[in-house]
Structures are given as structure tokens and as C-alpha cells.
C-alpha beads as a LAMMPS data file, in Angstrom:
LAMMPS data file: protein, C-alpha beads

183 atoms
182 bonds

1 atom types
1 bond types

-500.0 500.0 xlo xhi
-500.0 500.0 ylo yhi
-500.0 500.0 zlo zhi

Masses

1 110.0

Atoms # bond

1 1 1 412.410 -201.520 208.864
2 1 1 411.913 -199.761 205.528
3 1 1 414.805 -197.446 205.219
4 1 1 418.416 -197.699 206.590
5 1 1 419.391 -194.210 207.313
6 1 1 423.147 -193.834 207.100
7 1 1 425.243 -190.719 208.677
8 1 1 428.008 -190.074 206.407
9 1 1 430.994 -188.197 207.555
10 1 1 433.020 -186.850 204.908
11 1 1 436.557 -185.487 206.363
12 1 1 437.171 -183.068 204.146
13 1 1 435.563 -180.120 203.948
14 1 1 436.754 -178.882 200.450
15 1 1 434.035 -178.183 198.089
16 1 1 435.896 -180.083 195.557
17 1 1 436.854 -182.838 197.695
18 1 1 437.729 -186.011 195.919
19 1 1 436.461 -188.088 199.113
20 1 1 432.777 -186.254 198.711
21 1 1 432.819 -187.351 195.000
22 1 1 433.665 -190.963 196.245
23 1 1 430.790 -190.707 198.986
24 1 1 428.311 -189.572 196.368
25 1 1 429.562 -192.646 193.980
26 1 1 429.196 -195.034 196.813
27 1 1 425.715 -193.419 197.393
28 1 1 424.518 -194.705 193.949
29 1 1 426.000 -198.365 194.985
30 1 1 423.708 -198.720 198.037
31 1 1 420.747 -200.977 197.800
32 1 1 417.570 -198.667 197.470
33 1 1 416.433 -199.531 201.224
34 1 1 419.523 -197.396 202.222
35 1 1 419.685 -193.261 202.298
36 1 1 422.848 -191.519 202.839
37 1 1 422.453 -188.220 205.285
38 1 1 425.331 -186.510 204.885
39 1 1 426.565 -184.739 208.386
40 1 1 427.972 -181.107 208.276
41 1 1 431.544 -180.944 209.660
42 1 1 431.716 -177.598 209.792
43 1 1 431.001 -177.237 213.743
44 1 1 432.618 -175.320 216.477
45 1 1 435.793 -177.147 217.915
46 1 1 434.903 -179.134 220.945
47 1 1 434.568 -177.263 223.899
48 1 1 433.412 -178.991 227.603
49 1 1 431.989 -175.958 228.892
50 1 1 429.540 -175.871 225.921
51 1 1 428.671 -179.642 226.022
52 1 1 425.669 -179.105 228.026
53 1 1 424.469 -176.230 225.710
54 1 1 425.068 -177.744 222.374
55 1 1 425.767 -175.191 219.411
56 1 1 423.099 -175.663 216.973
57 1 1 425.413 -177.501 214.419
58 1 1 426.411 -179.882 216.997
59 1 1 423.016 -180.872 218.259
60 1 1 421.934 -181.569 214.503
61 1 1 425.195 -183.896 214.325
62 1 1 424.349 -185.541 217.388
63 1 1 420.760 -185.854 216.250
64 1 1 421.879 -187.176 212.664
65 1 1 424.119 -189.948 214.469
66 1 1 421.334 -190.880 216.838
67 1 1 418.625 -191.097 214.320
68 1 1 420.933 -193.276 212.079
69 1 1 420.768 -196.836 211.682
70 1 1 424.865 -196.574 211.002
71 1 1 427.409 -194.541 210.098
72 1 1 430.138 -194.000 207.648
73 1 1 433.417 -192.181 206.897
74 1 1 434.875 -191.324 203.482
75 1 1 437.712 -189.489 204.420
76 1 1 441.146 -188.334 203.555
77 1 1 444.220 -188.693 205.868
78 1 1 445.714 -185.604 207.132
79 1 1 449.586 -186.057 208.126
80 1 1 448.903 -189.622 208.594
81 1 1 446.000 -189.613 210.718
82 1 1 442.213 -188.502 211.053
83 1 1 441.452 -185.079 209.968
84 1 1 440.565 -182.576 212.653
85 1 1 437.109 -182.235 211.431
86 1 1 436.078 -185.984 212.024
87 1 1 438.168 -186.249 215.426
88 1 1 436.172 -183.071 216.247
89 1 1 432.703 -184.430 215.313
90 1 1 433.605 -187.698 217.167
91 1 1 434.655 -185.820 220.206
92 1 1 431.148 -183.568 220.058
93 1 1 429.165 -186.751 219.161
94 1 1 430.491 -188.656 222.600
95 1 1 429.612 -185.937 225.212
96 1 1 428.153 -185.041 227.373
97 1 1 428.952 -187.948 229.257
98 1 1 426.534 -190.427 229.639
99 1 1 425.222 -189.356 225.930
100 1 1 427.821 -190.920 223.584
101 1 1 426.058 -190.906 220.329
102 1 1 428.198 -193.643 218.756
103 1 1 427.684 -196.037 221.193
104 1 1 426.327 -199.266 219.747
105 1 1 426.644 -197.984 216.049
106 1 1 427.733 -200.072 213.073
107 1 1 430.118 -198.185 211.015
108 1 1 432.240 -198.027 207.829
109 1 1 435.473 -196.668 207.122
110 1 1 436.902 -195.984 203.958
111 1 1 438.698 -193.261 201.795
112 1 1 440.863 -192.146 198.833
113 1 1 443.993 -190.510 198.180
114 1 1 446.111 -189.654 195.447
115 1 1 449.062 -191.877 197.634
116 1 1 449.411 -195.281 196.856
117 1 1 448.765 -195.711 200.176
118 1 1 445.504 -194.619 200.311
119 1 1 444.222 -193.597 203.404
120 1 1 445.513 -196.726 205.394
121 1 1 446.778 -194.967 208.468
122 1 1 443.842 -192.827 208.752
123 1 1 441.464 -195.588 208.671
124 1 1 443.773 -197.555 211.249
125 1 1 443.560 -194.590 213.573
126 1 1 439.809 -194.079 212.992
127 1 1 439.088 -197.582 213.670
128 1 1 440.762 -197.434 217.084
129 1 1 439.022 -194.353 217.815
130 1 1 435.615 -195.463 217.029
131 1 1 436.450 -198.742 219.269
132 1 1 437.101 -196.531 222.236
133 1 1 433.557 -194.745 221.849
134 1 1 431.812 -198.305 221.553
135 1 1 430.812 -198.243 217.676
136 1 1 431.450 -201.734 215.729
137 1 1 433.603 -200.953 212.733
138 1 1 433.328 -203.341 209.327
139 1 1 436.866 -204.640 209.505
140 1 1 437.131 -206.520 205.691
141 1 1 437.316 -206.057 203.194
142 1 1 439.559 -202.809 203.619
143 1 1 439.477 -200.446 201.155
144 1 1 443.285 -198.294 200.264
145 1 1 441.783 -196.669 197.067
146 1 1 444.674 -194.376 195.465
147 1 1 442.555 -191.718 193.559
148 1 1 443.497 -190.587 189.850
149 1 1 441.431 -187.717 187.881
150 1 1 438.529 -189.171 186.462
151 1 1 438.088 -192.288 188.409
152 1 1 435.129 -190.610 189.327
153 1 1 433.150 -188.632 186.966
154 1 1 430.936 -185.764 186.975
155 1 1 427.501 -188.157 187.459
156 1 1 429.388 -189.778 190.187
157 1 1 429.767 -192.960 188.485
158 1 1 433.312 -195.082 189.160
159 1 1 434.613 -195.043 185.753
160 1 1 437.053 -198.288 186.416
161 1 1 435.043 -201.529 186.081
162 1 1 437.439 -203.285 188.614
163 1 1 437.343 -200.605 190.803
164 1 1 433.564 -200.273 190.512
165 1 1 433.097 -204.053 191.150
166 1 1 435.285 -204.034 194.296
167 1 1 433.375 -200.939 195.915
168 1 1 430.307 -202.527 194.882
169 1 1 431.512 -205.676 196.887
170 1 1 432.313 -203.570 199.783
171 1 1 428.865 -201.666 199.760
172 1 1 427.207 -205.028 199.857
173 1 1 428.907 -206.333 202.733
174 1 1 428.882 -202.845 204.512
175 1 1 424.686 -203.042 204.143
176 1 1 424.869 -206.545 205.353
177 1 1 426.957 -205.050 208.349
178 1 1 424.259 -202.513 208.956
179 1 1 421.398 -205.047 208.514
180 1 1 422.809 -207.217 211.133
181 1 1 423.057 -204.455 213.754
182 1 1 419.542 -203.139 213.083
183 1 1 417.546 -206.634 213.312

Bonds

1 1 1 2
2 1 2 3
3 1 3 4
4 1 4 5
5 1 5 6
6 1 6 7
7 1 7 8
8 1 8 9
9 1 9 10
10 1 10 11
11 1 11 12
12 1 12 13
13 1 13 14
14 1 14 15
15 1 15 16
16 1 16 17
17 1 17 18
18 1 18 19
19 1 19 20
20 1 20 21
21 1 21 22
22 1 22 23
23 1 23 24
24 1 24 25
25 1 25 26
26 1 26 27
27 1 27 28
28 1 28 29
29 1 29 30
30 1 30 31
31 1 31 32
32 1 32 33
33 1 33 34
34 1 34 35
35 1 35 36
36 1 36 37
37 1 37 38
38 1 38 39
39 1 39 40
40 1 40 41
41 1 41 42
42 1 42 43
43 1 43 44
44 1 44 45
45 1 45 46
46 1 46 47
47 1 47 48
48 1 48 49
49 1 49 50
50 1 50 51
51 1 51 52
52 1 52 53
53 1 53 54
54 1 54 55
55 1 55 56
56 1 56 57
57 1 57 58
58 1 58 59
59 1 59 60
60 1 60 61
61 1 61 62
62 1 62 63
63 1 63 64
64 1 64 65
65 1 65 66
66 1 66 67
67 1 67 68
68 1 68 69
69 1 69 70
70 1 70 71
71 1 71 72
72 1 72 73
73 1 73 74
74 1 74 75
75 1 75 76
76 1 76 77
77 1 77 78
78 1 78 79
79 1 79 80
80 1 80 81
81 1 81 82
82 1 82 83
83 1 83 84
84 1 84 85
85 1 85 86
86 1 86 87
87 1 87 88
88 1 88 89
89 1 89 90
90 1 90 91
91 1 91 92
92 1 92 93
93 1 93 94
94 1 94 95
95 1 95 96
96 1 96 97
97 1 97 98
98 1 98 99
99 1 99 100
100 1 100 101
101 1 101 102
102 1 102 103
103 1 103 104
104 1 104 105
105 1 105 106
106 1 106 107
107 1 107 108
108 1 108 109
109 1 109 110
110 1 110 111
111 1 111 112
112 1 112 113
113 1 113 114
114 1 114 115
115 1 115 116
116 1 116 117
117 1 117 118
118 1 118 119
119 1 119 120
120 1 120 121
121 1 121 122
122 1 122 123
123 1 123 124
124 1 124 125
125 1 125 126
126 1 126 127
127 1 127 128
128 1 128 129
129 1 129 130
130 1 130 131
131 1 131 132
132 1 132 133
133 1 133 134
134 1 134 135
135 1 135 136
136 1 136 137
137 1 137 138
138 1 138 139
139 1 139 140
140 1 140 141
141 1 141 142
142 1 142 143
143 1 143 144
144 1 144 145
145 1 145 146
146 1 146 147
147 1 147 148
148 1 148 149
149 1 149 150
150 1 150 151
151 1 151 152
152 1 152 153
153 1 153 154
154 1 154 155
155 1 155 156
156 1 156 157
157 1 157 158
158 1 158 159
159 1 159 160
160 1 160 161
161 1 161 162
162 1 162 163
163 1 163 164
164 1 164 165
165 1 165 166
166 1 166 167
167 1 167 168
168 1 168 169
169 1 169 170
170 1 170 171
171 1 171 172
172 1 172 173
173 1 173 174
174 1 174 175
175 1 175 176
176 1 176 177
177 1 177 178
178 1 178 179
179 1 179 180
180 1 180 181
181 1 181 182
182 1 182 183
């Protein structure tokens, strides 16, 4: 395979999202044969009445999952769990019955928060949800990243050398995980 397309789900819809900044920084660390494809999570709430006539944004979301060689979630933690936008995307991706776009996908989960705990609870909940949908999530190393101003500069570079090395190690492991599932 010449290029590994990664469907990237940023759990914050904010224009100034620190998790989007982190995702852009991670994009600079991936091997050259990896391409990030950012998924628009601003889609209607899941409604089973519409699952056989998907809204256009939802159809694109499912297509991005299907055409990817892996998925990556870079997300904040909302009220000690998964942001609604992520859960909504997972619900749409799993429907209609028999057309689960998540089954057999290799996944990575991480995120950042100003909290010292990072996004630990969100990650735990998200891994459980993805397992129920048949995705295989990279389990180690885990990334519980406390965000501070300036950690990612305006060029989307990690400014702390220790953090950059740690995240490079995570990206390298994630890339190996994706290659394993697509060999």
C-alpha cells in the first residue's frame, strides 16, 4: 500500500480547539506514507428514522471511515466521558444494521486537557464503545496529556522536547498498529 489514509475525529467542535492543535501536531509526526483525513463531526443527531436515507454529511462521514485504513480520535473529555459529537459519529457509523463502518478498523485514542488527568476517563469510555462496534484500539502506550499554553505553537509543533519524543513514540507505535491491520 502506498498511502495509509487515517480518518481523524477531533471531539471538540471549537475553532480554537486544543485537541485540533494536537491533531495537527501529530500529523507532522506521522510517517510520510500516512495521510490524515479530518472528519466533520457537525452532523445531525442520530435518528434511526434517517438511517436508510443518510443526510449528506453523515454519508460522507461513513465513507471516510470505510475508505480509511485506520481511525484516530483526538478528543477532550466532556463531563468525564466522550463528547456528544464523537458518540453521535460512532452511532451513525454503526448504522444501518449490517453496515457497521467501524468493524475491523484499527483505532487510536488520545486527547488533551488542562486537567492533570488529561482525558483518561473519556479514553476508557471510548475504548469500550469502539470495542462494542468491532474496532481494535491500540492500548499502549496511553496518552494522558495535560495541555498548557504554548505546548503546541502556531506552526503546530510540540514545543516541549520530552513531550514531542513521547508523542513521536506513540505515533510510531500507532503507525505500526495500522500497518499490522492492513498487511
